[in-house]
N, C-alpha and C positions, 0 to 999 in steps of 0.2 A: 393167466388169465381165463384162459380158453378151459382148463380144466373146472373152474368155476361156473362157468356157464354150462359145460358139459351136465354137472351136477345140476345144476339147476334143471334145465330141460329133462333129463331123465325123470328127476322128481313132477316136473308139470306134465311129461307123457304119462305118469302113474293116477293119472285124474279123469284118465279117459277109460279107464278099467273097472265094468260097472257089475253090482249084484245081480244076481239068477234067480236068487231063491226062492219058493213059494214060502207066505206065509202059512203056518196055520191055524184053523178056527179057534180063537179065543185064545189064542196065545202066539207070542211076541217071539220070532225065530230070527237068533242073529247068524249073520252070516258072514265069512272070513275070505279073502280071494286068497287060493293056496297056490295057483300057476296060472299064467298067462302063454298062450300057444300062438304064434306069430308064424302065418304059413305066407310065402310070399307066390308069384306065378309062376315060378319053377318048381314047387311042392316042397321046398326046400323049409324046415321045420325047426325052429328055436323058442326055448321057453325061459320064462322070467319064473322063478318059485319064491313066495313070500311065505317066512316064519315070525312066528309070535311068541309072545311073554304071554305067562298065566293071566294076564291082566288083560290082555289082548293089545299091548300096543307093538306095532312094528319092529323085530328087533334084525331082519336080514332080508334083502332081495339080492338074489341070485338069478347071474345071467349066464352059468355055467363055462365050463372051460378057465376056471381061477377067475373071472371077473364078478365082483361082487361087492353089494355096500353092508355093513354093518350100521345098526344104531343103537347107542345106549341112553337108557333116558335115568334122567336126577332130577330132584324137584325145582329147579331152578336153570336146567343145562342138557340140552339132547349134543351127544358127541357121534358125526356119521361120519365114518370110515370109507374109503375105495378102495380095493384092491385089483389090481392086475398082475393076471396070472400069480397071484397068491402071495404078491408082496402088496405090501401100502404104496400107495399112487400118492392119497392125498385124505388129509381130513380137515373137514370144515366142524366147529365146537360153536355152538349155538347157544348165546344166555338168554335166559326165556323172564316172561315178565308176571305176574298175580295172574293171567289170564292165561298163559301157556304160550304166548306169542313172544315168536323170536325177536329181541328189542336188538342184538349186535351178534359177529360171528366173525370168528378167524379164519383164515385159509391156507394151512399148512401143507407143502410137500413134501412127502415121503417121511422121512424118518428126523427131519430137521424140529428146532423145537420154538424157533422165530416163527410168526406168521408171515405169509407172503403178502397176504392182501386180509384190509380188516372190511366189514362191512354192519354199515347199520339199519335200521328197517321202521318205518312208520305205517301205521294205519288209519283207518277210521273209525267214528265210535260205534260201527256195526263190525268190526275186527276184518275188514277187509283191506289188503296189502295195498298200500297207495305209493311208498316208494321204497326204491334199496340204492341207498348208496356205496361201491364200492373203494376204495380208495388203496391203492400199492403203496405197499410199508416203504419201499427202498426211494419213493419219489412222490412225495405231496402231491406234485401235479397231473399225476396221473392217475384220474378221474373215470369213473364209471356211471352215471345215472341212469335209474330204471324207473319209469312212470305208468302207473298202471290206473285206468280208467274204466268204470262200470256205468252199466244203466239197466236196471230192474232185477239186480243181483248176478249179470253177470258179465265177464269181464269183458271187454269189447274192444279195449287196446292197449299195446303195452310199446311205450315209448323208449329207447334207448340212445343216451350219446356217450362216447369216449372219449375226450379228451386226454392229452397231455403233449409238452414241448413238443412242436413242430408236426402235431400228429392230430387228427379228427375222427371221430367216425361216427354215424348215426345208423339206426334200423328204426323200422316200427312193424310189429304185428297186430293185425287185426280178426276177430272173429266173430262168427255169426252165429246162430243158435237153432234149434227146433225147440219151440215154444211151447211143444206140446207133448216135451218128453222130458224127465228130469232127470238131473246127473245126482244116481247115488254112491257115487263113489265111495269107498271104505280106504283105500291105500294112500290119498293126498297127502301132504305134507300139512295136517293142518296145521302146525304150529308158524308157516308164514301164512296166517289167514282165512277167513272163508274160502271154499272154492266155489266156482259159479252156477247155480242154479240149477241149468238147461244143458244138455249134451248139446257138446261144438255139431257145428254142420259143415262151415268153413274154416279154414285159417291160413290167411295171406302174411308173407313174409316181403318186405321190401328193401333192400339192403343193394347199396353201390350200382342202383339204377336197376336192378334184378327183380322180379317180382315170382316170388314162388307158392302157388296155392294147394294146399291138400282139402278132399272133400271127403267128410265121414258119411258112409252110408250103415245104419243099424240094420239088424236081423231081434226081431223084441218076440218075447213071450206071450201068454195070453194073459199076464196080468202088467205088461206095458216092461218088463225087466228087458236089457240089452242080450242077448244070445252071441251075437257075433259084431265087431267095428270092423268094418272094411273101409280101409283107407286109399283112396286113390291121389297120386301124385304125378300128373301128367300120364305117363302110358304106364307107368308101375301100380302096383294092385296088390294090398299088402292085408291080410287077415287077423285079426286077435282075437281069440276065444279065448276066455277065463272060465275056469272051473272054480269052485267053491266046497266050505265045508260048513255047514249051517247045524246049529243044535236044536 
């Protein structure tokens, strides 16, 4: 179950990276994010590289050192595979509705053929994800439910509960936003619903009686686009700096 959450977190982290290209006069400029540099307080640098097909769909997210995601797109299905040290770690297969939104998925570990878990997804009339329900294949009583709440087009909280025989766990994540700064991410997992319209200011996770809060600050260009995302968690500061390719 942890790998499924990791995949989702990875996919949720992508929504924070914002296009920084300028628009040409009387022309629409299309920009694709191709790299994000992440620099910590020790000046160590890591990168995430994004690759696209000829239709502009994301087909690979590469973290380096043999860690990467691949995405294959079909009319009613998206297959996402995660590799660790160049070996398949798990596969998520999403079934899509006519609007291109995932209605269900299977999570397969390694080279197995049978899924370890299945998930279903529910949306509101505007295309925002409202609920995800994950059930472990080997135990129908092992259920993880995640509810998503919104206000004014922004995700305000995520409530997760995990129950199985003799065990229960819950967590809550809350979000605050810069209402004067738009979220222009182009690498978000849009098959899981609309993304928040504004840039995140704070993210607080409450679990097991512990609260961890992260704070985002942004450097903007003259057009209000983000050049740098400065993420602070306690005494730790990380800088996320995207690079783009524009036509």
